[in-house]
C-alpha positions as a printed NumPy array, in Angstrom:
array([[ 90.364,  96.276,  92.964],
       [ 94.34 ,  97.378,  91.622],
       [ 96.048,  94.484,  89.348],
       [ 99.19 ,  96.382,  89.026],
       [102.662,  95.007,  90.08 ],
       [106.118,  96.67 ,  90.166],
       [109.499,  95.011,  88.426],
       [111.658,  94.665,  90.977],
       [114.992,  95.513,  89.412],
       [118.519,  94.944,  91.311],
       [118.615,  98.405,  92.373],
       [115.094,  98.188,  93.798],
       [115.529,  94.62 ,  96.133],
       [119.165,  96.761,  97.44 ],
       [116.574,  99.911,  97.909],
       [114.394,  97.268,  99.727],
       [117.37 ,  95.455, 102.005],
       [118.418,  98.968, 102.706],
       [114.979, 100.634, 104.071],
       [114.191,  97.402, 106.364],
       [116.572,  95.756, 109.212],
       [119.633,  95.207, 107.623],
       [121.867,  91.177, 107.637],
       [124.028,  91.492, 110.593],
       [127.692,  90.29 , 109.84 ],
       [126.847,  86.418, 110.363],
       [124.794,  86.836, 107.801],
       [126.436,  88.083, 104.94 ],
       [129.737,  85.698, 106.178],
       [127.239,  82.917, 106.054],
       [125.76 ,  84.305, 102.887],
       [129.653,  84.221, 101.278],
       [130.378,  81.109, 102.717],
       [127.338,  79.31 , 100.891],
       [128.87 ,  80.387,  97.973],
       [132.159,  79.41 ,  98.05 ],
       [131.053,  76.187,  99.18 ],
       [128.38 ,  75.602,  96.836],
       [128.927,  76.985,  93.4  ],
       [125.413,  77.458,  91.914],
       [123.89 ,  75.712,  94.792],
       [123.783,  78.702,  97.062],
       [120.589,  80.   ,  95.162],
       [118.852,  77.683,  97.414],
       [119.82 ,  80.326, 100.298],
       [116.883,  82.61 , 101.214],
       [117.291,  86.746, 100.825],
       [117.904,  89.353, 103.435],
       [114.665,  90.56 , 103.566],
       [113.27 ,  86.883, 103.885],
       [115.352,  86.548, 107.106],
       [113.956,  89.641, 108.454],
       [110.374,  88.242, 107.809],
       [111.08 ,  85.284, 109.842],
       [112.636,  86.589, 112.277],
       [109.657,  88.857, 112.152],
       [106.933,  86.705, 112.184],
       [108.055,  84.303, 114.376],
       [108.2  ,  87.086, 117.061],
       [105.023,  88.192, 116.91 ],
       [103.562,  84.575, 117.258],
       [106.247,  83.872, 119.9  ],
       [107.354,  80.586, 118.922],
       [108.366,  78.581, 121.502],
       [108.06 ,  75.554, 119.762],
       [109.228,  75.872, 115.511],
       [110.042,  73.532, 112.98 ],
       [112.227,  73.768, 109.993],
       [111.826,  71.552, 107.242],
       [114.826,  72.006, 104.7  ],
       [117.585,  73.482, 106.359],
       [120.736,  74.142, 103.757],
       [123.446,  75.521, 105.172],
       [120.974,  77.526, 107.578],
       [120.179,  81.236, 106.677],
       [116.379,  80.134, 107.342],
       [116.771,  78.184, 110.968],
       [119.127,  81.302, 111.708],
       [116.661,  83.294, 111.14 ],
       [114.48 ,  81.741, 113.248],
       [116.478,  81.447, 115.903],
       [117.193,  84.744, 116.285],
       [113.044,  84.724, 116.755],
       [113.129,  82.355, 118.994],
       [110.891,  83.351, 122.317],
       [112.921,  82.693, 125.706],
       [113.471,  78.746, 126.564],
       [112.476,  78.304, 122.346],
       [113.661,  75.865, 120.495],
       [113.711,  74.9  , 116.672],
       [114.481,  71.186, 115.627],
       [115.676,  71.182, 111.836],
       [114.714,  67.911, 109.286],
       [117.361,  67.86 , 106.72 ],
       [119.013,  65.26 , 104.099],
       [122.669,  66.973, 104.033],
       [125.463,  66.35 , 106.584],
       [126.811,  68.437, 103.758],
       [125.283,  71.185, 104.145],
       [124.433,  71.666, 106.946],
       [127.542,  71.32 , 108.599],
       [128.293,  75.062, 108.162],
       [124.554,  75.749, 109.571],
       [125.81 ,  74.382, 113.002],
       [129.193,  76.247, 112.939],
       [127.163,  79.191, 112.688],
       [124.749,  78.465, 114.699],
       [127.419,  78.238, 117.24 ],
       [128.629,  81.224, 116.302],
       [125.087,  83.046, 117.186],
       [125.49 ,  81.292, 120.913],
       [122.106,  79.063, 119.084],
       [123.373,  75.886, 119.588],
       [121.482,  75.236, 122.618],
       [118.46 ,  76.302, 120.619],
       [118.465,  74.63 , 117.446],
       [118.051,  70.424, 117.012],
       [119.476,  69.122, 113.647],
       [117.476,  65.353, 112.918],
       [119.712,  64.327, 109.799],
       [117.848,  62.131, 107.696],
       [114.333,  62.081, 105.575],
       [111.541,  63.972, 107.219],
       [108.314,  62.785, 106.82 ],
       [110.034,  60.059, 109.029],
       [110.673,  62.759, 111.288],
       [107.513,  64.759, 112.174],
       [106.145,  61.734, 112.327],
       [108.264,  60.798, 115.054],
       [107.224,  64.548, 117.175],
       [104.605,  64.722, 119.674],
       [101.628,  64.041, 118.42 ],
       [ 99.37 ,  67.235, 119.871],
       [ 98.6  ,  70.487, 118.222],
       [101.642,  72.278, 120.194],
       [103.853,  73.944, 117.483],
       [103.733,  77.799, 116.811],
       [105.463,  77.76 , 113.645],
       [107.099,  75.689, 110.765],
       [108.985,  76.539, 107.882],
       [108.677,  74.457, 104.8  ],
       [111.566,  74.564, 102.665],
       [112.399,  71.44 , 101.254],
       [112.084,  68.505,  98.22 ],
       [108.745,  69.907,  96.219],
       [107.401,  66.278,  95.779],
       [106.575,  65.713,  99.939],
       [105.487,  69.569,  99.668],
       [101.557,  67.542, 100.465],
       [103.283,  64.784, 103.128],
       [105.046,  67.762, 105.028],
       [101.77 ,  69.569, 105.003],
       [ 99.714,  66.593, 106.784],
       [101.95 ,  65.752, 109.292],
       [102.398,  69.358, 110.188],
       [ 99.025,  71.377, 110.263],
       [ 96.874,  68.426, 112.463],
       [100.614,  69.34 , 115.259],
       [100.133,  73.368, 115.14 ],
       [ 97.937,  75.439, 117.853],
       [ 95.472,  77.533, 117.044],
       [ 97.529,  80.692, 115.949],
       [100.484,  79.206, 114.956],
       [101.835,  79.531, 111.469],
       [103.342,  77.629, 108.355],
       [105.409,  79.424, 106.009],
       [106.216,  77.169, 102.929],
       [108.859,  78.627, 100.396],
       [108.858,  78.064,  96.766],
       [104.973,  78.107,  95.92 ],
       [105.297,  80.471,  93.054],
       [108.273,  78.181,  91.746],
       [109.161,  80.664,  89.256],
       [106.203,  81.037,  87.544],
       [105.702,  77.565,  86.447],
       [102.718,  76.913,  88.739],
       [100.776,  77.967,  86.224],
       [101.851,  76.071,  83.177],
       [ 98.517,  73.702,  82.014],
       [100.663,  70.569,  81.089],
       [103.998,  70.336,  84.019],
       [106.751,  69.198,  82.515],
       [108.233,  68.129,  85.919],
       [106.84 ,  66.275,  89.21 ],
       [108.269,  69.132,  91.158],
       [105.771,  71.665,  89.455],
       [103.207,  68.993,  89.152],
       [103.505,  68.434,  93.345],
       [103.472,  72.288,  93.876],
       [100.245,  72.874,  91.81 ],
       [ 98.102,  69.758,  93.475],
       [ 99.973,  71.644,  96.858],
       [ 98.709,  75.067,  97.18 ],
       [ 95.175,  74.054,  95.724],
       [ 95.516,  71.646,  98.768],
       [ 96.06 ,  74.844, 100.739],
       [ 93.683,  77.132,  99.668],
       [ 91.162,  74.611, 100.349],
       [ 92.197,  73.803, 103.428],
       [ 89.378,  74.935, 106.355],
       [ 91.854,  74.096, 108.887],
       [ 93.928,  77.521, 108.191],
       [ 92.953,  80.521, 106.75 ],
       [ 96.257,  81.28 , 103.54 ],
       [ 97.739,  83.78 , 101.723],
       [ 99.939,  83.988,  99.105],
       [102.598,  86.194,  98.685],
       [104.572,  86.857,  95.247],
       [108.082,  87.837,  97.244],
       [110.403,  86.069,  96.324],
       [109.754,  82.777,  94.61 ],
       [106.518,  82.573,  96.24 ],
       [105.739,  82.454,  99.651],
       [102.744,  80.972, 101.871],
       [101.402,  82.44 , 105.194],
       [ 98.721,  79.499, 106.9  ],
       [ 97.628,  80.76 , 110.084],
       [ 96.047,  77.717, 112.195],
       [ 92.314,  78.585, 113.155]])
């Protein structure tokens, strides 16, 4: 079994982006607006190839019911919204009115405002208020790392058979290898990764993509 890996340089990353579905004008505008408005926090925004992956996954599962935990300025919700099936709807949970105000403007520009609902407030409480039945086709988790386990516990029972969970930042810049983690986020991610891998309700693959992405398919 091969264990060889390639180092993704800036030039190689540009090559990857150039040889997939390219980001549109709206995505480029959103990336620029996020950089201007949030400064260093813009690093929380997903990459163009990540957005393309989310759109593809949304289409592959023919998602009509989707949930996002952690919206920031809206790149991931824009990607999921573009992939929704006819009549589909995405519910987004976030705590920042400032950042999501940017997202709302871009949803409007994309013609997706009627497909995306934003619920401001703690996501754990918001998820608990969702229908208590397995109806979700897609869920994306990209929020506070200490709550990943709680989000997972709320979402997995609500996923339909064949539904897909996508979880971001599961490698945490490699800090998940720390035997004695020095911060709560790292410790929580280590616990979460073990929890997800051992969950008999899902099939799981962790990808060394971006900052680490876990894909989990509900059995």
